[in-house]
N, C-alpha and C positions, 0 to 999 in steps of 0.2 A: 662600629668600625669593622667592616668585613674585608677591607682591602688587604692584599698581601703585604708583608713587610720584607723589604729588600735591603740587604746590607751591602754597601759599596765600600771596598777597602782599596784605597789608592793613595799614594803620597802626593799626587798632583791635585791641587785644589781645582784646577780647570777641569780635569777629567771627572772628579767627584761632582762638580756643579753640572756639567753636561749630562752625566748619567742621572743625577737627581731630577733635573728639569724634564728630561726625556721621559722618565718613568712616572713622574708625578702627573704628567699630561695624560698618562694612561691609567690613572686612578690607583697608583701604588704608593704606599708609604715607603720612604727611603730614609735610611739612616746611614751615617758615614763614619769611617775611621781612617786615619792616615798612616797607621803602622800596625804591626802584629799584635802588640799588647792591647791597643785600642780595639782591634778586631776581636780578639778573644773575649774581652770584657763585653763588647756589644753583643756577641753571640749569646753570652750568658744572660745579659740584661734584657734583651729584646726578643730572643727566640725567633730569629728571622726565618722566613719561608724559603728564601733563596739568598745565596751569597755570591757577589761579584768580587773576585779577588785578583789583584795585581800580583805579579811575581816579584818584581824589584821593589822591595820595601825596606825601610830602615829597621835595624835590629834583628829582623827575622824575615826570611823570604816567604813568598806565597806558598811554595811547595811544603815547607815545614808547617805553616799555619794550617794548610789543608789536611795534612796528616794528623795534627793535633785534634782538629775538629772531628775528623772521621773516627778517631779512637773513642769518642763519646757516643754511646749507644743512642742517645737522644737525637743525634745529628747525623747518623749514618745514612739516612735517606734524604737529607736536605741537599738540594742541588747546589753545587759549587761550580761556578763558571769562571775559569781563569781568564783574565784580561791581560794581554801583554803585547809589547812591541816586538817581542821575539816570535818569529814565525817559522823556525826550523822544526823539522820532524822530531829531532831529539827533545826539544823543549815541549812539544805537544805530548810526546810519549811520557816524558817525565811528569807532566801534569796528570796524565791518566794514572800513572803508577802511584802518585801521591793521593789520588782519590777524586780528582775533578770529574765533573759530569760532562763538561764541554770546555772548549778553548776558543776564545775570540781574539783575533789579532787587532791591535790598535794600528792605525785609526780604524774605527768601526763605523758602519752606517747606523744611524739612529733607528731606522726601521728594522734592520737586522737584529739590533740589540733587543728591541721590544718583542719581536717575533721569537727570538731565542728564549728570552725570559718567560714569555707566555707559554711556550711549548713545555718548558721544564716545570712551570707551576701547574700545568694541567695534569701532569702525571705524579706530582709530588704530594705526599700526605700533608694536609693543612694542619697547622698547629691549633689546638683547642686552647683558647685563652679565657680566663675568667673575666668578668666585667671589670673587676678591680685592676687586673693586669692591663686591660685595654685602656682604662682611664689613665693609669700611670704612664703607659707607653705614649699615649697621646700628648700628655703634658711634657714628657721628655723630648718628643719629636718637635714640639712647638718651639723649644728653646734653641 
């Protein structure tokens, strides 16, 4: 299993499904979380190569989640792409200040999503995972 692992964090089941299907067609493993606590657990459990992060989430907004992830030295270089319906300059700047790598506005074009993800994956350090981690991850993704 050499495909990158992408974490999508969004409270909308529809957005999660669209992103998952789009990226899986491009040979990426996609895991999903619907809130901040699930996102932080998934980051720890799956060691994603890239994170797609909504801003408006229950319990904790995407800006705060991004800041928490960036404080961990293991994830300082992991690309975090904010996904949001907010398209104002202030929102985009706030995302940058929180540590995001890029900002995509919803609704987004599927081709733009794939191109953006691929561009960030091409420059991001890939995680080295043991065979055992890969097997565990594959079993969890299958559920």
